[in-house]
KOLVEX-437944 format. One line per field, with one value per residue (C-alpha): residue in one letter; chain; x, y, z. Coordinates in steps of 0.05 Angstrom, whole numbers, plus 5000, padded with zeros to 4 digits. Layout:
BEGIN
res (A_...)
chain (A_...)
px (X_...)
py (Y_...)
pz (Z_...)
This chain:
BEGIN
res (M_I_V_G_E_L_N_T_L_S_S_S_G_L_P_A_V_L_N_N_A_L_T_L_A_L_T_A_R_P_Q_D_K_T_P_G_R_Y_D_L_E_G_E_H_L_F_M_N_V_M_T_F_E_T_Q_H_P_A_Q_K_K_A_E_M_H_E_Q_Y_I_D_I_Q_L_L_L_S_G_E_E_R_I_Q_F_G_V_V_G_S_A_R_Q_C_E_E_Q_H_T_E_E_D_Y_Q_L_C_N_D_I_E_P_L_Q_T_L_L_M_K_P_G_M_Y_A_I_F_M_P_G_E_P_H_K_P_G_C_S_V_T_Q_G_E_E_I_K_K_V_V_V_K_V_H_I_S_L_M_T_A)
chain (A_A_A_A_A_A_A_A_A_A_A_A_A_A_A_A_A_A_A_A_A_A_A_A_A_A_A_A_A_A_A_A_A_A_A_A_A_A_A_A_A_A_A_A_A_A_A_A_A_A_A_A_A_A_A_A_A_A_A_A_A_A_A_A_A_A_A_A_A_A_A_A_A_A_A_A_A_A_A_A_A_A_A_A_A_A_A_A_A_A_A_A_A_A_A_A_A_A_A_A_A_A_A_A_A_A_A_A_A_A_A_A_A_A_A_A_A_A_A_A_A_A_A_A_A_A_A_A_A_A_A_A_A_A_A_A_A_A_A_A_A_A_A_A_A_A_A_A_A_A_A_A_A_A_A)
px (3013_3076_3130_3201_3274_3330_3372_3321_3303_3331_3283_3224_3181_3166_3142_3202_3182_3182_3246_3279_3254_3285_3349_3356_3343_3395_3446_3435_3459_3403_3438_3491_3443_3415_3340_3306_3278_3322_3299_3314_3278_3243_3173_3151_3204_3238_3255_3247_3301_3279_3302_3252_3229_3174_3110_3054_3002_2948_2990_2991_2941_2940_2956_2933_2955_2919_2976_3038_3059_3098_3158_3177_3248_3275_3349_3360_3320_3253_3183_3114_3069_2995_2957_2895_2869_2834_2768_2790_2804_2754_2741_2782_2799_2799_2842_2903_2907_2969_3011_2976_2956_2895_2897_2850_2836_2822_2834_2783_2804_2874_2936_3006_3076_3141_3197_3271_3329_3332_3257_3211_3136_3100_3033_2991_2944_2884_2918_2918_2982_3008_3084_3131_3095_3137_3149_3154_3177_3198_3264_3300_3296_3323_3283_3272_3204_3209_3151_3132_3078_3023_3031_3098_3061_3027_3085)
py (6456_6492_6509_6534_6531_6498_6560_6595_6534_6566_6624_6586_6585_6511_6472_6441_6370_6386_6427_6369_6319_6360_6370_6295_6279_6328_6302_6232_6261_6235_6263_6209_6152_6101_6098_6065_6074_6099_6103_6168_6152_6085_6076_6146_6184_6158_6180_6150_6169_6163_6176_6175_6210_6262_6250_6291_6304_6267_6203_6208_6203_6246_6215_6229_6203_6197_6180_6212_6282_6284_6329_6329_6354_6362_6345_6351_6368_6404_6380_6406_6385_6392_6397_6418_6432_6382_6363_6379_6307_6277_6207_6173_6099_6055_6074_6030_6036_5991_6031_6098_6122_6135_6151_6202_6219_6293_6353_6410_6466_6449_6487_6480_6488_6490_6456_6472_6437_6457_6469_6430_6423_6396_6362_6348_6288_6296_6344_6313_6321_6296_6300_6281_6319_6345_6420_6420_6350_6288_6293_6252_6279_6258_6273_6251_6245_6250_6215_6243_6206_6253_6231_6267_6334_6325_6293)
pz (3370_3389_3339_3351_3333_3371_3370_3415_3458_3522_3516_3487_3549_3539_3599_3635_3616_3541_3545_3582_3531_3474_3512_3526_3454_3430_3480_3450_3383_3338_3276_3286_3298_3249_3243_3302_3371_3428_3500_3536_3601_3589_3561_3580_3542_3479_3409_3340_3291_3218_3148_3090_3027_3034_2995_2965_3021_2982_2990_3066_3123_3185_3253_3324_3391_3459_3507_3477_3458_3392_3386_3313_3303_3232_3226_3150_3088_3086_3100_3104_3162_3155_3221_3257_3326_3372_3340_3269_3247_3198_3169_3223_3224_3286_3346_3355_3431_3441_3391_3409_3341_3299_3225_3193_3120_3129_3173_3172_3176_3152_3172_3142_3172_3132_3171_3161_3196_3270_3276_3321_3323_3385_3377_3439_3445_3400_3351_3281_3242_3175_3176_3119_3065_3007_2999_2923_2906_2945_2981_3033_3104_3171_3233_3303_3337_3413_3447_3515_3555_3577_3649_3652_3644_3711_3748)
């Protein structure tokens, strides 16, 4: 997992592929878009814009991916993301290969990240994460999740 803020993106040291993905997403102005999927460079690089109410962590499951890197970028509101390292997911359900996700009931050991607008968190394949958790109580947030196919990291 990598965490950063947009105002220091140019000096973040991110791999060029991830820096480019964030730059393309920002150029597309996700803050002005309605919720939905938007292709940035076809199937290998796209973004999902979403607006929803955060929930208590106990009401949510963690997710993991095998083929895509998740760049979670908060546009408005606050959210807590619970996460863990590769191998920390517990009580996992079946893998949904076509949609590239697997849900898990627990992360051990559990880490927590408080997200403010302009912050991003990057989760690599196999890293469980539970986004959209409330900080103190439920609130509406707007965010974009940039999906980067793992093959772009070796291209």
